[in-house]
N, C-alpha and C positions, 0 to 999 in steps of 0.2 A: 185359770189364766191362760188364755189362748196364746199359742206361739212360743211359750217358754218350755224349754226342755228340762225335765226334772233332773236334779243333781244326781250324778252317777258316782257312787262311792268308789274311791280309788284305793285299792288294796296295795300295800307295799309288797314288793317282791320278796320272797324269802331270801335270807342271806345266802350267798354262795358258799358252800362248805368246801374247804380244801383239806387235803391230807398230805402229809409230808413223810418222806423217807429221809433220814438224816444219818450222818456219820460223825461220831465224836472221836477225838484222839486225846491221849494224855500229853503228847508232845509230837513234833515232827518225827515220823518213823516209829512212834511208840505204840502203845496198846490202842486198839481200834474197837469201837462199838457201833453197831448198826441198829437203828430203831425206827419206829413208825409212830406218828401222832397226828392229832387234828389241831393241835395248838403248839406250834414250834417254839415260840417265845417262852411260853409257860414251861414246856417240857425241858428245854435247855436250862432255864433258870433252876428248875428242880435238880437237874444233874449238877450244876455249878455249886449249889448250896447243900449238897449231900442229902437231899430229901428223898432220893431214890436208893433204897438199899440194894446191895448186890455188887455186880462186877464194876460198874462205873464208880461207885463210891469207894470200893476197896482199892482200886488201882488208880484213882484220881483222873479218870477219863471224863473231861469236862469242857473240852474245846470243840466247838462246832466247826468242822472243816469242810463239810459238804452237805447239801440237801437238794431234794427234788420235790416238785409239787404235783399232786394228782387230784383229779376230780372225784374219784370214788375211793372208798376205803378198800374195796377189793383190789383195785389196781395197785395201791400203795403197799398193801400187805403182800401181794404177790411179788412185787419188786424187792421188798425187804427180804423175803425168803430167798429169792434168787441171789441177791448180793451176799447174804450170810453164807451161802454155800460156795461162793467163789474162793479161790486161793487168795492169800493175803496180797500177793503181787498185783492181782487184778484190782483189788480195792484201792491199793496205793496209787495205781495208774489212774483210776477214776477220780480220785481226789486231786492228784497232780495236774490232771487235764484242765480243771477249772480253778484250782487253788494251789499253784505250784510252790508257794512259800508256806503252806499249811497254816495260814493266819486264822485266828479265831473270828468267825463270821457273826458271832452273837451281837456285837455292837452295831453291825450293819442292819440287822433285822429287828432289833428292839427299839 
């Protein structure tokens, strides 16, 4: 068939992968946990329902008070390590800068 262009298959672009550094708190000014994940909603759900053994379950640390988004796992893990080594006052300032009332952000992302 002259003049017709053969169909060109269109491949869907691979989904954009995002990685998250997040901070959970037990209450305003309470215990703090810093973590990294590729699925923030799932991970916070696991913390809230006691599915993650360890510190967060033992101390009731289940309120999402802060998070950042990264394009690569390397960037997110490096940021998590940096924040974990900060003094507590730096972490609380980071939270307060974007979430001064320490409200739980989980409902806003789910």
